[in-house]
DOFI-51414 format. One record per residue: residue in three letters; x, y, z of N, C-alpha, C, CB in turn. Coordinates in steps of 0.02 Angstrom, whole numbers, padded with zeros to 5 digits, always signed. Atoms other than C-alpha are relative to their C-alpha. Glycine has a CB too. Layout:
<sites>
ALAXYZXYZXYZXYZ;...
</sites>
This chain:
<sites>
MET+00059+00041+00004+05664+03076+01513-00019-00027+00070+00011-00057-00050;LYS+00024+00026-00064+05556+03022+01661-00041-00063-00012-00044+00053+00036;LEU+00031+00065+00007+05501+02841+01679-00028-00023+00068+00050-00052-00028;ALA+00031+00022-00062+05390+02754+01807-00035-00067-00012-00051+00053+00026;THR+00042+00059+00004+05288+02599+01844-00069+00019+00027+00031-00060+00040;LEU+00067-00017-00018+05100+02626+01846-00038-00062+00023-00036+00032-00059;ARG+00051+00051-00014+04963+02523+01927-00058+00013-00045-00022+00001+00074;THR+00054-00006+00049+04831+02490+01795-00056-00047+00022+00024-00016-00073;ASP+00057+00046-00012+04662+02401+01792+00021-00073-00009-00058+00018-00048;ARG-00021+00068+00017+04752+02250+01721+00053-00024+00050+00027-00003-00072;SER-00055+00020-00044+04910+02248+01828+00046+00060+00011+00040-00060-00028;THR-00045-00056-00002+05059+02364+01810+00029+00010-00071+00057-00012+00053;ALA-00030-00014+00065+05146+02448+01663+00055+00051+00006-00052+00024-00049;ALA-00051-00051+00006+05307+02540+01627-00029+00057-00040+00065-00027-00033;ALA+00028-00059+00034+05270+02718+01570+00051+00055-00002-00064+00024+00034;ARG-00039-00062+00009+05350+02879+01511-00042+00059+00022+00023+00009-00074;LEU+00038-00059-00022+05299+03043+01592+00022+00061-00042+00011+00013+00078;ASP-00011-00062+00036+05284+03197+01481-00048+00054+00028-00012-00010-00078;GLY+00043-00050-00031+05222+03348+01576-00045-00033+00053-00042+00037-00052;GLU+00049+00029-00046+05064+03286+01664-00033-00062-00028-00052+00052+00018;VAL+00030+00059+00032+05032+03133+01553+00050-00057-00001-00023+00017-00071;PHE-00039+00062+00005+05098+02956+01569-00021-00038-00064-00010-00046+00063;THR+00012+00043+00058+05113+02850+01410+00028-00069+00014+00031+00031-00065;GLU-00023+00067-00015+05122+02663+01434+00050-00023-00053-00060-00049+00004;ILE-00049+00032+00044+05271+02570+01360-00022-00071-00008+00074+00005+00028;GLU+00036+00064+00006+05174+02421+01295+00048-00059-00003-00045+00001-00063;GLY-00038+00062-00002+05242+02248+01328+00046-00006+00059+00038-00006-00062;TYR-00045+00001-00056+05335+02295+01486-00039+00016+00064+00057+00050-00010;PRO+00042-00009-00059+05248+02271+01654+00028+00048+00052-00012-00064+00030;ASP-00029-00047-00049+05369+02381+01750+00068+00024-00027+00009-00035+00070;LEU-00063-00028+00023+05528+02482+01734+00056-00050+00001+00019+00059+00041;GLY-00052+00050-00002+05637+02338+01786+00002-00043-00062-00009-00044+00061;ALA+00005+00042+00060+05574+02232+01641+00024+00039-00061-00073-00023-00010;LEU-00022-00041+00057+05604+02376+01520+00076+00005-00001-00032+00070+00003;LEU-00073-00012-00002+05783+02402+01579+00040-00064-00020+00021+00022+00071;THR-00036+00060+00023+05827+02221+01533+00013+00003-00076-00040-00064+00016;GLU-00011-00007+00072+05817+02276+01350+00058+00048-00012-00064+00026-00036;ALA-00058-00041+00014+05978+02345+01279-00020+00068-00028+00046-00035-00048;ASP+00025-00063+00031+05879+02477+01182-00059+00030+00039-00022-00012-00073;TRP+00056-00024-00041+05766+02525+01328-00015+00073-00010+00013-00012+00073;ARG+00010-00071+00011+05792+02709+01295-00042+00013-00063+00067+00035-00006;ARG+00038-00009+00063+05729+02697+01115-00071-00023+00010+00033-00039-00058;LEU+00067+00026-00011+05582+02592+01169-00041+00050+00041+00003-00068+00037;ALA+00036-00048-00040+05534+02721+01299-00015+00064-00039+00041+00017+00062;GLU+00012-00061+00038+05555+02869+01183-00053-00009-00053+00064+00023-00031;ASN+00048+00013+00053+05448+02786+01048-00067-00028+00024+00030-00047-00050;ALA+00061+00029-00027+05311+02724+01166-00060+00039-00023+00003-00001+00076;SER+00062-00032+00022+05134+02757+01105-00059-00036+00027-00003+00004-00075;GLY+00054+00038-00030+05027+02652+01221-00054+00045+00030+00027-00046+00052;PRO+00051-00039-00033+04877+02707+01323+00030+00057+00041-00043-00045+00045;ARG-00022-00060-00036+04891+02879+01400-00043+00012+00062-00003+00062-00046;HIS+00034-00010-00063+04845+02929+01577+00019+00068+00029+00016-00058+00050;GLU-00015-00062-00035+04830+03096+01664+00035-00017+00066-00066+00042+00013;ALA-00042+00015-00059+04962+03097+01801-00040+00008+00065+00062+00046+00002;ALA+00038-00012-00060+04837+03163+01928-00046-00058+00017-00040+00062-00008;HIS+00049+00053-00009+04729+03007+01906+00030-00071+00001-00052+00005-00055;VAL-00032+00067-00001+04857+02866+01913+00027-00016+00069+00057-00005-00052;GLN-00036+00023-00059+04926+02761+02054+00067-00027-00022-00041-00054+00039;LEU-00067+00022+00017+05112+02729+02052+00020-00059+00043+00050+00057+00007;GLU-00030+00058-00035+05192+02563+02096+00071+00020+00020+00001-00064-00045;THR-00070-00011-00015+05363+02558+02177+00039-00006-00067+00027-00051+00054;LEU-00029-00011+00066+05482+02603+02036+00021-00065-00034+00060+00046+00005;VAL-00020+00067+00027+05561+02429+02011-00025-00052+00049+00080-00005-00010;PRO+00031+00044-00051+05449+02300+02097+00041-00060+00019-00066-00023-00024;ASN-00036+00062-00015+05566+02151+02083+00073+00005-00022-00033-00059-00035;PRO-00070-00002+00017+05748+02204+02073+00037-00061+00024+00032+00062+00029;SER-00038+00058-00024+05875+02065+02087+00040+00018+00063+00049-00025-00056;LYS-00036-00023-00059+05965+02171+02218-00023+00070+00021+00075-00001-00013;VAL+00009-00066-00029+05926+02316+02333+00057+00010+00049-00071+00008+00036;LEU-00059-00011-00039+06092+02377+02400-00003+00069+00032+00063-00008-00045;CYS+00009-00062-00039+06103+02513+02532+00066+00020+00031-00055-00009+00055;VAL-00059-00029-00032+06238+02626+02600-00020+00036+00064+00038+00048-00048;GLY+00012-00037-00062+06238+02684+02780+00058+00049+00011-00007-00049+00060;LEU-00053-00046-00020+06336+02833+02848+00038+00026-00060+00048-00034+00046;ASN-00032-00026+00061+06371+02920+02683-00003+00075-00008-00032-00032-00060;TYR-00005-00072-00003+06346+03103+02727+00038+00018+00063-00071+00034-00002;LYS-00040-00019-00059+06468+03187+02844-00044+00021+00058+00048+00056-00018;SER+00043-00026-00053+06328+03273+02940-00034-00057+00038-00053+00049-00029;HIS+00033+00055-00032+06238+03109+02973+00049-00044+00040-00036-00041-00050;ILE-00051+00039-00035+06397+03018+03023+00015+00034+00067+00065-00007-00043;GLN-00017-00037-00060+06436+03155+03147-00056-00003+00051+00017+00072-00018;GLU+00055-00002-00049+06261+03161+03223-00010-00070+00032-00066+00023-00034;MET+00006+00067-00028+06268+02971+03250+00062-00017+00041-00010-00051-00055;GLY-00058+00010-00045+06434+02992+03344+00052-00048-00027-00024-00025+00066;ARG-00047+00047+00029+06543+02894+03221+00056+00036-00037-00036-00047-00046;ASP-00055-00025+00040+06709+02920+03132-00016-00008-00074+00065-00035+00018;LEU+00012+00006+00072+06711+02949+02944+00030-00067-00023+00032+00060-00039;PRO-00026+00066+00022+06727+02776+02862+00047+00006-00060-00059-00046-00018;SER-00045+00001+00057+06863+02733+02739-00030-00040-00057+00068-00028+00020;HIS+00036+00039+00051+06746+02615+02644-00075+00005+00013+00024-00074+00000;PRO+00073-00003-00010+06558+02613+02616-00024-00051+00051-00037-00010-00067;THR+00034+00045-00046+06452+02536+02753-00061-00027-00034-00018+00034+00066;MET+00050+00029+00043+06338+02415+02662-00047-00045+00036+00033-00037-00055;PHE+00048+00051-00020+06179+02319+02695-00047-00009-00060-00039+00019+00066;ALA+00044+00015+00056+06041+02249+02585-00073+00000+00023+00017-00068-00031;LYS+00072+00010-00010+05852+02250+02570-00024-00052-00048-00040+00066-00010;PHE+00029+00049+00042+05732+02136+02479-00063+00031-00034-00019-00064+00040;ALA+00057-00027+00037+05590+02162+02355-00062+00008+00045-00017-00045-00060;ASP+00056-00006-00045+05462+02131+02494+00001+00061+00043-00005-00059+00043;THR-00007-00059-00042+05528+02283+02584-00024+00064-00036+00073+00008+00020;LEU+00016-00058+00040+05483+02402+02441-00075+00013-00001+00026-00008-00071;THR+00071-00019+00007+05320+02498+02423-00004+00062-00044-00035+00014+00070;GLY+00008-00055+00045+05246+02632+02314+00014+00069+00028-00068+00000-00025;PRO-00021-00066-00024+05292+02816+02322-00053+00038+00037+00023+00040-00056;ASN+00054-00033-00037+05122+02868+02389-00039-00048+00044-00046+00033-00047;ASP+00036+00051-00040+05073+02710+02483+00005+00016+00075+00029-00070-00014;PRO-00008-00005-00074+05034+02713+02669+00051-00050+00024-00069-00012+00035;VAL-00049+00044-00032+05166+02636+02780-00026-00016+00069+00072+00033+00004;GLU+00027+00019-00065+05108+02536+02928+00049+00011+00057-00022-00073-00001;ALA-00038-00002-00062+05171+02578+03101+00014-00072+00022-00036+00040+00055;VAL-00020+00067-00020+05254+02430+03185-00015-00008+00074+00076-00012-00015;ALA+00018+00011-00069+05175+02366+03343+00058-00023+00042-00056-00050+00005;GLU-00056+00028-00037+05337+02280+03390+00057+00050+00013+00028-00060-00037;ASP-00054-00049-00007+05444+02439+03378-00028+00071-00007+00055-00012-00053;PRO+00026-00067+00004+05387+02616+03422+00049+00050-00028-00022+00022+00067;GLU-00051-00047+00021+05549+02692+03359+00007+00001-00077+00067-00019+00032;LEU+00003-00002+00074+05499+02719+03176+00031+00066-00023-00075-00007-00027;ASP-00039-00059+00019+05619+02840+03090+00003+00007-00076+00071-00004+00029;TRP-00003-00015+00073+05639+02923+02920+00073+00005-00021-00039+00067-00017;GLU-00064-00010+00031+05788+02925+02804-00009+00014-00074+00046-00061+00012;GLY+00006-00017+00072+05769+03019+02639+00066-00014-00035-00018+00074-00009;GLU-00061+00021+00036+05890+02954+02508-00006+00006-00076+00017-00072+00018;LEU-00008+00006+00073+05947+02970+02328+00010-00073-00017+00060+00043-00026;VAL-00006+00068+00023+05933+02806+02233+00029-00001-00070-00068-00035+00001;VAL-00028+00014+00066+06039+02747+02087-00035-00061-00030+00078-00012+00006;VAL+00030+00055+00035+05953+02635+01958+00047-00024-00054-00068+00021-00030;ILE-00047+00029+00046+06064+02517+01859-00034-00013-00068+00029-00064+00028;GLY+00030+00008+00067+06035+02513+01670+00028-00057-00043+00008+00064-00038;LYS-00027+00059+00034+06149+02373+01610+00048-00034+00047+00036+00020-00067;THR-00040+00040-00045+06251+02235+01688+00070+00031+00010+00006-00071-00025;ALA-00065-00029-00016+06404+02304+01778+00036-00049+00046-00008+00071+00034;HIS-00041+00044-00040+06540+02192+01843+00073+00021-00005-00009-00072-00024;LYS-00070-00023-00005+06710+02254+01900+00014+00059-00046+00047-00059-00016;VAL-00009-00059+00042+06689+02422+01815+00038+00053+00039-00067+00028-00024;SER-00037-00054-00033+06801+02571+01851-00047+00057+00018+00056+00024-00046;GLU+00040-00058-00020+06736+02728+01935-00007+00047-00061+00035+00038+00061;GLU+00002-00043+00057+06777+02822+01774-00053-00023-00050+00068+00003-00034;ASP+00049+00027+00047+06664+02706+01672-00069-00012+00031+00025-00064-00028;ALA+00060+00021-00036+06529+02679+01804-00062+00038-00023+00009+00009+00076;GLY+00058-00038+00021+06417+02818+01741-00037-00029-00059+00021+00069-00017;GLN+00032+00030+00058+06384+02720+01583-00050-00053+00019+00053-00030-00045;TYR+00042+00053-00023+06296+02589+01688-00061+00025+00042+00041-00048+00041;ILE+00056-00030-00037+06176+02708+01776-00055+00021-00046+00024+00059+00042;ALA+00056-00020+00042+06006+02718+01695-00027+00067+00022-00055-00052+00001;GLY+00027-00062-00026+05948+02858+01808-00004-00001+00075-00068+00014-00029;TYR+00003-00011-00072+05901+02916+01981-00072+00008+00023+00041+00062+00019;THR+00065-00010-00031+05752+02916+02097+00011+00012+00075-00048-00061-00014;ALA-00005-00014-00071+05713+02942+02281-00028-00059+00040-00038+00065+00018;ALA+00026+00052-00046+05677+02829+02430-00003+00027+00070+00044-00064-00002;ASN+00000-00013-00071+05632+02838+02612+00016-00067+00034-00069+00030+00024;ASP-00021+00060-00034+05729+02707+02708-00029+00002+00071+00079-00007+00000;ILE+00031-00001-00065+05604+02699+02849+00026-00056+00043-00076-00004-00006;SER-00038+00047-00041+05693+02613+02992-00031-00010+00067+00071+00024+00008;MET+00025+00017-00066+05638+02523+03147+00061-00001+00048-00038-00070-00001;ARG-00062-00010-00036+05774+02589+03263+00009-00049+00058+00004+00072+00025;GLY-00007+00046-00056+05736+02477+03411+00029-00067-00023-00067-00011+00035;TRP-00024+00062+00026+05763+02322+03308+00069+00008-00034-00050-00029-00050;GLN-00064-00013+00034+05905+02402+03208+00060-00006+00047-00001+00070-00032;PHE-00056-00004-00046+06011+02426+03362-00003-00057+00054+00001+00068+00035;ARG-00004+00059-00043+05973+02259+03446+00068-00033-00004-00055-00050-00020;THR-00066+00029+00011+06137+02201+03372+00043+00049-00038-00005-00067-00038;LYS-00043-00043+00037+06287+02277+03285-00018+00001-00074+00072-00021+00008;GLU+00022+00003+00070+06215+02222+03117-00069+00032-00004-00002-00074-00028;TRP+00060-00041+00004+06074+02338+03057-00059-00035-00034+00016+00064-00035;LEU+00048+00028+00047+05980+02220+02942-00071-00004+00027+00022-00067-00022;GLN+00068+00014-00024+05833+02175+03054-00041+00063+00013+00004-00041+00061;GLY+00038-00062-00006+05785+02358+03074-00014+00033-00066+00036+00047+00043;LYS+00005-00032+00066+05788+02392+02886-00043-00038-00050+00069+00008-00029;ILE+00030+00041+00052+05690+02255+02800-00073-00019+00014+00041-00062-00009;TRP+00069+00015-00013+05513+02261+02868-00043+00006-00063-00026+00045+00054;ALA+00040+00003+00062+05379+02224+02738-00030+00068-00016-00056-00052+00006;LYS+00032-00061+00027+05323+02371+02629+00016+00062+00042-00075-00009-00004;SER-00020-00057-00041+05423+02496+02731+00044+00050-00036+00036-00025+00061;THR-00046-00044+00035+05531+02576+02595-00031+00025-00065+00065-00038-00015;PRO+00027-00027+00061+05442+02689+02471+00057+00020-00048-00046+00060+00016;VAL-00049-00017+00052+05536+02713+02307-00037+00032-00059+00040-00063-00022;GLY+00031-00032+00058+05493+02834+02164+00003+00076+00010-00073-00025-00011;PRO+00055+00023+00042+05394+02925+02103+00021-00021-00071-00052+00054-00005;VAL-00024+00015+00068+05492+02922+01938+00075-00009+00000-00020+00056-00050;MET-00071+00000+00013+05664+02883+01873+00014+00054-00051+00026-00069-00023;VAL-00023-00049+00049+05748+03030+01788+00065-00027-00028+00009+00073+00032;THR-00059+00028+00031+05875+02971+01661+00062+00040+00018-00009-00004-00075;ALA-00063-00028-00025+06058+03005+01703+00020+00060-00039+00055-00051-00002;ASP-00020-00058+00041+06079+03129+01560-00037+00063+00021-00013-00015-00073;GLU+00040-00058-00019+05950+03244+01641+00003+00016+00074-00072-00011-00021;PHE-00003-00013-00072+06000+03240+01823+00072-00001+00024-00042-00053+00038;ASP-00066-00006-00030+06157+03296+01914-00006-00004+00076+00036+00066-00022;PRO+00009+00009-00072+06162+03226+02091+00034+00055+00041+00027-00067+00022;ALA-00039-00048-00039+06294+03351+02148-00036+00069+00003+00072+00007-00031;ALA+00034-00065+00002+06177+03497+02105-00068+00000+00034-00010+00021-00070;ALA+00068+00008-00028+06021+03432+02195+00002+00004+00075-00031-00066-00022;THR+00011-00001-00072+05955+03456+02370-00054-00048+00020-00017+00070+00023;LEU+00048+00047-00028+05863+03326+02472-00035+00031+00060+00036-00065+00021;ARG+00037-00027-00057+05724+03377+02592-00049-00054+00026-00039+00066-00020;THR+00050+00045-00031+05622+03271+02714-00040+00041+00049+00035-00061+00036;THR+00043-00033-00047+05472+03341+02806-00046-00051+00034-00041+00055-00034;VAL+00049+00039-00037+05358+03267+02938-00056+00048+00022+00032-00038+00061;ASN+00057-00044-00015+05186+03345+02949+00016+00072-00019-00021-00003+00074;GLY-00017-00066+00025+05256+03492+02850+00060+00033+00030-00056+00044+00009;GLU-00058-00029-00034+05404+03523+02966+00063-00030-00031-00001-00013+00076;THR-00062+00023+00031+05575+03511+02883+00045-00034+00051+00036+00059-00032;MET-00043+00039-00042+05680+03376+02962+00070-00010-00030-00031-00067+00014;GLN-00063+00007+00036+05816+03353+02830+00001+00048-00059+00011-00072-00025;GLU-00011-00041+00059+05881+03477+02702+00074+00006-00012-00033+00070+00007;HIS-00072+00007+00008+06050+03443+02629+00017-00009-00073+00026-00058+00041;SER-00024+00008+00069+06149+03452+02468+00025-00071-00010+00057+00051-00015;ILE-00023+00068+00017+06174+03283+02387+00074+00000-00021-00043-00030-00057;GLY-00071-00009+00017+06343+03350+02332+00046-00016+00059+00013+00070-00023;ASP-00038+00016-00059+06399+03312+02512+00009-00075+00011-00032+00031+00059;LEU-00011+00071-00008+06395+03124+02483+00074-00017+00007-00031-00038-00059;LEU-00069+00019-00009+06553+03046+02547+00023-00047-00055+00009-00033+00068;PHE-00012+00046+00056+06546+02904+02419-00052+00014-00054-00003-00075+00024;THR+00045-00023+00054+06472+02963+02253-00033-00059-00034+00038+00041-00050;PRO+00034+00054+00036+06352+02862+02143+00050-00039-00044-00057+00029-00043;THR-00046+00038+00044+06491+02818+02019+00049-00041+00041+00039+00047-00047;TYR-00044+00039-00044+06607+02764+02160-00037-00062+00025+00025+00043+00058;LEU+00036+00056-00028+06471+02655+02233-00013-00054-00053-00067+00024+00030;VAL+00010+00049+00053+06432+02572+02065+00064-00039-00011-00023+00033-00064;SER-00066+00034+00011+06617+02534+02041+00015-00047+00060+00058+00053-00009;TYR-00016+00038-00059+06639+02473+02220-00042-00063+00006-00008+00043+00063;LEU+00045+00058-00006+06486+02361+02223+00008-00049-00056-00071+00023+00003;SER-00009+00047+00057+06517+02291+02050+00064-00039+00006+00000+00038-00066;THR-00060+00039-00014+06686+02233+02114-00019-00064+00038+00051+00042+00040;ILE+00020+00057-00042+06595+02117+02234-00044-00050-00038-00037+00026+00063;LEU+00045+00044+00037+06457+02050+02120-00031+00041-00058-00055-00030+00048;PRO+00029-00035+00058+06372+02091+01953-00062+00039+00022-00018-00050-00057;LEU+00060-00039-00007+06244+02231+01960-00041-00008-00063+00015+00075+00014;ARG+00042+00016+00057+06096+02191+01847-00048+00058-00016-00040-00065+00014;PRO+00050-00052+00016+05974+02305+01753-00059-00002+00049-00026-00009-00072;GLY+00055-00005-00048+05843+02367+01874+00021-00004+00072-00049-00053-00012;ASP-00024-00001-00069+05950+02344+02029+00002+00071+00024+00070-00032+00004;ILE+00001-00068-00027+05940+02493+02145+00048+00004+00058-00071+00021+00023;ILE-00047-00014-00052+06066+02571+02262-00024+00060+00039+00071+00011-00029;LEU+00017-00057-00042+06008+02680+02407+00066+00027+00027-00049-00021+00059;THR-00066-00028-00010+06151+02800+02434+00013+00029+00069+00012+00053-00050;GLY-00011-00024-00067+06126+02849+02616-00041+00063+00013+00075+00015+00011;THR+00040-00057-00020+06040+02988+02714+00041+00053+00034-00056-00023+00046;PRO-00037-00053-00035+06099+03157+02776-00023+00008+00072-00009+00065-00037;GLY+00019-00014-00068+06083+03227+02951-00072+00019+00006+00043+00053+00028;GLY+00068-00019-00013+05915+03258+03032-00047-00055+00015-00026+00036-00055;VAL+00045+00057-00016+05849+03085+03073-00027+00008+00071+00037-00068-00007;GLY+00033-00008-00064+05732+03069+03221+00038-00025+00060-00064-00034-00002;ARG-00037+00031-00057+05842+02956+03328+00054+00046+00026+00031-00067-00021;ALA-00057-00041-00020+05983+03085+03330-00021+00067+00031+00045+00012-00060;ARG+00023-00063-00028+05873+03229+03390-00005-00002+00075-00067+00019-00029;ASN+00007-00005-00072+05862+03292+03567-00055+00050+00016+00068+00022+00033;PRO+00017+00069-00012+05731+03248+03615-00011-00038-00066-00061-00004+00044;GLN+00012+00041+00060+05713+03103+03495-00073+00006-00024+00017-00073+00015;ILE+00067-00001+00031+05565+03105+03373-00009-00062-00041-00011+00064-00043;PHE+00014+00058+00043+05487+02951+03296-00068+00007-00033+00003-00066+00041;LEU+00063-00002+00036+05348+02926+03171-00054-00040+00035+00009-00025-00070;LYS+00057+00035-00031+05176+02876+03232-00058+00003-00049-00019+00031+00070;SER+00057+00003+00044+05010+02835+03154-00031+00069-00006-00052-00050+00027;GLY+00028-00067+00015+04934+02988+03069+00050+00049-00027-00029+00029+00062;ASP-00052-00044+00027+05101+03068+03025+00005-00007-00075+00069-00015+00033;VAL-00012+00001+00072+05137+03114+02845+00072+00020-00011-00048+00048-00038;VAL-00070-00013+00013+05318+03102+02791+00012+00008-00074+00045-00056+00028;GLU-00012-00013+00071+05379+03175+02626+00076+00005-00011-00036+00064-00024;VAL-00069-00006+00022+05547+03156+02540-00001+00031-00071+00037-00069+00000;GLU-00005-00035+00064+05587+03275+02397+00072+00009-00020-00036+00068+00003;ILE-00065-00015+00028+05740+03284+02286-00010+00043-00061+00039-00064-00016;ASP+00007-00046+00056+05758+03427+02164+00004-00037-00067+00054+00054+00002;GLY+00000+00031+00067+05711+03366+01990-00027-00070-00003+00068+00000-00026;LEU+00022+00070-00001+05654+03193+02047-00071-00009+00026+00047-00041+00041;GLY+00068+00006-00025+05487+03229+02130-00002-00013+00074-00036-00054-00036;VAL+00014+00005-00072+05411+03192+02299-00029-00068+00016-00047+00056+00022;LEU+00033+00058-00032+05373+03035+02400-00044+00025+00056+00053-00052+00028;THR+00045-00023-00054+05220+03062+02511-00031-00062+00031-00056+00049-00028;ASN+00024+00061-00032+05179+02926+02635-00029+00014+00070+00057-00051+00006;LYS+00031-00007-00066+05057+02924+02780+00013-00062+00043-00076+00014-00008;ILE-00010+00053-00046+05096+02819+02930-00069-00020+00029+00051+00020+00056;VAL+00065+00025-00021+04947+02710+02976+00006-00053+00053-00037-00027-00059;ASP+00000+00052-00050+04898+02590+03113+00017-00069-00030-00068-00002+00035;PRO-00011+00067+00026+04959+02411+03095-00064-00034-00020+00036-00042+00050;ALA+00061+00034+00023+04837+02304+02999-00026-00048+00053+00014-00038-00066;
</sites>
């Protein structure tokens, strides 16, 4: 099953995608609100609200107000190596905030304060029920599904200090979506992630190469604090980012960056001038 958050004339609405048609799940303004219900799957399957042709809808970021946006850095061997680092023994973690998220097809503003705008295509885990101190073996039960993100990073600010946060949390810089595919219909280890800039492939890598898997990350993070329904985990990016290229390549106004994961769809975002 594929679920999303639509922008409607009224506001936003959780919806189920069947083929090329979205059906609203009435009473739920977004996917995060739906996932707070223990029987969210039944509610989604039985939805019979207004229908919309997929070609004519605008999509909101998948979960507009998660309680947590947790992110993993350095989680593919290829990316770790291209950044000149040793393989970590534990996940490298940072966080984002709801203000950082944006829609899967929204424009992303270039940053006047930092010309080093970079792409990072990523698999995203969406939490489906509260997980606290769960084992890796049981962690899959707490995953509602998967989606994609582009962790667009302001590298100049990111590397001002040893902590990355200030380069990762600029407003409306992280597209997430377009849909969540439920965990029973998606196998991360069998999927490939691709990122293109203006049609040129920059990243193409098997998600099966993740150093720390989705279930490991859910278990590890739930050891620290409870993961709530609608929380999202960005699992890291593979090799091919602009900063690590020779010569380096950064995004600029007018560029179109796309992130595609087999079975999950495509994020398409145009870089535009600062407002």
